[in-house]
C-alpha positions as CSV (number, residue, x, y, z in Angstrom):
1,M,-3.9,40.0,-11.7
2,L,-5.1,37.0,-13.8
3,L,-1.5,35.8,-13.9
4,V,-1.1,36.1,-10.2
5,A,-4.3,34.1,-9.6
6,A,-3.3,31.4,-12.0
7,V,0.2,31.0,-10.4
8,L,-1.1,31.0,-6.9
9,A,-3.8,28.4,-7.7
10,T,-1.2,25.5,-7.7
11,G,-1.3,25.4,-3.8
12,C,0.5,23.6,-1.1
13,T,0.8,19.9,-0.5
14,A,-0.8,18.8,2.6
15,D,0.1,15.1,3.2
16,S,0.4,13.5,-0.2
17,G,2.9,13.4,-3.0
18,A,5.8,15.8,-3.4
19,A,5.6,19.1,-1.5
20,T,4.5,22.1,-3.4
21,E,4.0,25.4,-1.6
22,P,2.3,28.5,-2.8
23,P,4.8,30.2,-5.1
24,A,5.6,33.8,-4.8
25,T,3.6,36.3,-6.5
26,T,4.8,37.6,-9.8
27,V,5.2,41.2,-8.5
28,A,8.5,42.8,-8.7
29,S,10.8,43.0,-5.6
30,T,11.4,46.4,-4.0
31,T,14.8,48.1,-4.3
32,S,16.7,50.0,-1.8
33,A,15.0,53.2,-3.1
34,P,13.1,55.0,-0.2
35,V,10.0,55.0,-2.3
36,P,8.8,51.8,-3.7
37,G,8.1,51.5,-7.4
38,P,4.7,51.1,-8.9
39,D,5.2,47.3,-9.1
40,A,5.9,46.8,-5.3
41,F,3.6,44.5,-3.5
42,D,0.7,46.4,-2.1
43,P,-1.6,44.3,0.2
44,S,-4.4,46.8,-0.1
45,A,-4.8,45.9,-3.7
46,Y,-6.2,42.5,-3.0
47,P,-9.6,41.5,-1.5
48,P,-9.6,40.5,2.2
49,L,-10.9,37.2,3.5
50,P,-14.6,36.7,3.6
51,P,-16.5,37.2,6.8
52,V,-16.6,34.2,9.2
53,P,-20.1,32.8,9.3
54,A,-21.7,32.2,12.5
55,P,-21.7,28.6,13.6
56,A,-24.9,26.6,13.1
57,G,-24.9,25.4,16.7
58,A,-22.8,25.1,19.8
59,T,-21.3,21.8,18.6
60,V,-20.6,20.1,15.3
61,E,-20.0,16.5,14.1
62,C,-16.6,16.0,12.6
63,R,-15.7,13.1,10.3
64,Y,-12.1,11.9,9.8
65,T,-11.3,9.4,7.0
66,E,-8.5,7.0,7.0
67,G,-6.1,7.7,4.1
68,G,-2.9,9.4,3.0
69,P,0.6,8.7,4.3
70,A,1.0,7.6,7.9
71,T,4.4,8.7,9.4
72,P,3.6,7.6,12.0
73,Q,0.0,6.5,12.1
74,A,-1.9,8.8,14.4
75,R,-4.7,7.6,16.8
76,F,-8.0,9.3,15.7
77,S,-11.8,8.9,16.0
78,R,-13.6,8.6,12.8
79,V,-16.5,10.7,14.2
80,A,-16.3,13.4,17.0
81,T,-18.6,15.9,18.3
82,V,-16.8,19.0,19.0
83,S,-17.4,22.6,20.3
84,T,-17.7,25.6,18.0
85,V,-17.3,28.0,20.9
86,G,-14.2,29.8,22.2
87,T,-10.5,29.5,21.4
88,V,-7.6,27.2,22.5
89,E,-4.1,28.5,23.3
90,L,-1.2,26.2,22.5
91,T,2.6,27.0,22.2
92,L,5.0,25.5,19.7
93,E,8.3,25.1,21.6
94,T,10.8,25.5,18.8
95,T,14.6,25.9,18.2
96,V,14.0,29.6,17.3
97,G,11.9,30.2,20.3
98,P,8.3,29.9,21.6
99,I,5.5,30.3,19.0
100,P,2.2,30.8,20.7
101,L,-0.9,29.9,18.7
102,V,-4.6,30.8,19.2
103,L,-6.9,28.2,17.7
104,D,-10.3,29.3,16.8
105,R,-13.2,26.8,17.2
106,A,-15.7,29.1,15.6
107,K,-13.7,29.2,12.3
108,A,-12.7,25.6,12.0
109,P,-13.8,23.4,14.8
110,C,-12.9,20.0,13.1
111,T,-9.3,21.4,12.3
112,V,-8.8,22.6,15.8
113,N,-9.8,19.3,17.1
114,S,-7.5,17.5,14.9
115,F,-4.5,19.7,15.8
116,I,-5.2,19.4,19.5
117,N,-5.4,15.6,19.0
118,L,-2.1,15.3,17.1
119,A,-0.4,17.7,19.6
120,R,-1.5,15.7,22.6
121,Q,-0.1,12.5,20.9
122,G,3.3,14.1,20.5
123,F,2.8,13.8,16.8
124,Y,4.6,17.1,16.1
125,N,7.5,16.5,18.5
126,R,10.9,16.8,16.9
127,S,9.4,17.8,13.6
128,T,10.9,20.4,11.3
129,C,9.4,23.1,9.2
130,D,10.4,21.8,5.8
131,Q,9.4,24.7,3.5
132,L,10.0,28.4,3.4
133,V,8.5,30.9,0.9
134,D,9.8,34.3,1.4
135,E,9.0,36.7,-1.5
136,P,6.9,39.8,-1.7
137,G,3.2,38.7,-1.5
138,T,4.0,35.2,-0.1
139,Q,5.8,34.8,3.2
140,L,5.2,31.6,5.1
141,F,6.7,28.4,6.7
142,T,5.2,25.0,6.1
143,C,5.4,22.6,9.1
144,G,3.8,19.5,10.6
145,D,5.4,16.6,8.7
146,P,7.4,14.4,11.1
147,T,9.4,13.1,8.3
148,G,10.7,16.6,7.3
149,T,10.1,15.8,3.6
150,G,6.8,17.5,2.9
151,T,5.1,14.2,2.1
152,G,4.3,12.8,5.5
153,G,1.0,12.9,7.3
154,P,-1.0,11.3,10.2
155,G,-2.9,8.6,8.2
156,Y,-6.2,10.3,7.9
157,R,-7.8,13.3,6.2
158,F,-10.7,15.6,6.9
159,P,-13.0,18.2,5.2
160,D,-12.1,21.8,4.4
161,E,-13.6,24.6,6.6
162,Y,-13.5,28.4,6.6
163,P,-12.7,30.1,4.2
164,V,-12.8,27.3,1.6
165,T,-16.5,26.6,2.2
166,V,-17.6,30.2,1.9
167,T,-15.5,31.4,-1.1
168,S,-16.8,31.6,-4.6
169,H,-14.9,30.2,-7.8
170,V,-13.8,32.4,-10.6
171,N,-13.1,30.5,-13.9
172,G,-12.8,27.3,-11.9
173,F,-10.3,28.7,-9.4
174,L,-10.9,29.9,-5.8
175,T,-10.5,33.7,-5.5
176,P,-7.0,34.8,-4.5
177,V,-7.4,36.8,-1.2
178,L,-5.1,38.4,1.3
179,H,-4.1,36.2,4.2
180,P,-2.8,38.7,6.8
181,R,0.5,38.4,8.6
182,G,-0.1,36.0,11.7
183,T,-2.5,33.7,9.8
184,L,-2.5,30.0,10.9
185,A,-3.8,27.7,8.2
186,M,-3.8,24.1,7.0
187,A,-1.7,23.1,4.0
188,S,-3.4,21.8,0.9
189,D,-2.4,19.9,-2.2
190,G,-5.1,21.8,-4.2
191,R,-7.6,19.0,-3.9
192,A,-10.8,19.4,-1.8
193,D,-10.6,18.0,1.7
194,S,-6.9,17.0,1.6
195,N,-6.2,18.3,5.2
196,G,-3.9,16.1,7.3
197,S,-1.2,17.3,9.7
198,R,0.8,20.0,7.8
199,F,0.1,23.6,8.4
200,L,1.3,27.2,7.4
201,L,2.8,29.7,9.5
202,V,2.1,32.9,7.6
203,F,4.6,35.7,8.8
204,G,4.0,38.2,6.1
205,D,0.8,39.4,4.2
206,S,0.3,36.7,1.5
207,V,-2.0,36.5,-1.5
208,M,-3.2,33.0,-2.0
209,P,-6.3,31.2,-3.2
210,A,-8.8,30.6,-0.5
211,Q,-8.1,26.9,-0.4
212,Y,-6.4,26.7,2.9
213,T,-8.5,26.2,6.0
214,I,-7.7,28.9,8.5
215,F,-7.9,27.8,12.1
216,G,-6.3,30.4,14.1
217,T,-3.6,33.1,14.6
218,I,0.1,33.2,15.5
219,G,1.0,35.2,18.6
220,E,2.6,38.6,18.0
221,S,5.6,37.8,20.0
222,A,6.4,35.0,17.6
223,L,6.3,37.0,14.4
224,P,9.9,38.6,14.8
225,L,11.3,35.1,15.5
226,L,9.9,34.0,12.2
227,D,11.1,37.1,10.4
228,A,14.7,36.5,11.7
229,A,14.6,32.7,10.7
230,A,13.5,33.7,7.2
231,E,16.2,36.2,6.7
232,A,18.8,33.4,6.1
233,G,16.8,32.3,3.1
234,H,16.2,28.8,1.8
235,E,17.9,26.1,-0.3
236,G,15.8,26.7,-3.4
237,G,17.4,27.7,-6.6
238,P,16.4,28.4,-10.2
239,G,13.0,26.8,-10.8
240,S,12.1,26.6,-7.2
241,F,9.3,29.1,-7.4
242,G,10.7,31.1,-4.5
243,R,10.6,28.3,-2.0
244,G,12.9,25.8,-0.4
245,R,14.1,24.2,2.8
246,P,14.9,27.0,5.3
247,L,18.6,27.7,6.0
248,T,17.7,28.5,9.5
249,P,16.0,25.2,10.7
250,I,12.8,25.5,12.8
251,M,12.3,22.3,14.8
252,I,9.2,21.9,17.0
253,N,10.5,20.2,20.1
254,R,7.0,19.9,21.7
255,V,3.6,21.5,21.8
256,I,2.3,22.7,25.2
């Protein structure tokens, strides 16, 4: 367990430097045997995400700071007062089919505001999901960089939200917790408040440190589409830590 926590603590790149995604856990892969072996990935062996705290009020003030790569530079307000109530439904129209999303303002109001802002500007249009991790214990696509390199961003950053702000540290690391299939979260480079435009589509139960702001869920109808896209694998080879560019491309044509 300590080894798994240490490996996962390396994190994902949000919008600065070379892309690094959460590497696969170090559990053994299952074989074709009908009964999994003792080392097969067991989601129930890991702690769940912490409870979502109630918002302090009906609105919250969000602050966005200029910084990080701008590809292209997105328009943004440095300060915005946004709602903490309700959800917002959007759909990623992609080359593998529609991916509906439900954004949760109570969990991460500032993240939801940023995502909607970028979507309305067409920032995500014609962008590709540049990384796939598909191993037992870590299954996700990373999307949201218009350059498709894993190093792009909107030219601004903003603070972490749930569960980062309510999770304790163990030996200097945020506790690894189970992110259930269908989680929608921001990418991170491991540093605090490094959110930009890149986000994670978690299509399988994944154990990761609680350093990724969770701001919604992926619609059930989209999960089989992501499963099918992942089946082709990725370009990563030895030393890739179980990640690489998807062999089945996922391009976001637009967000509606």
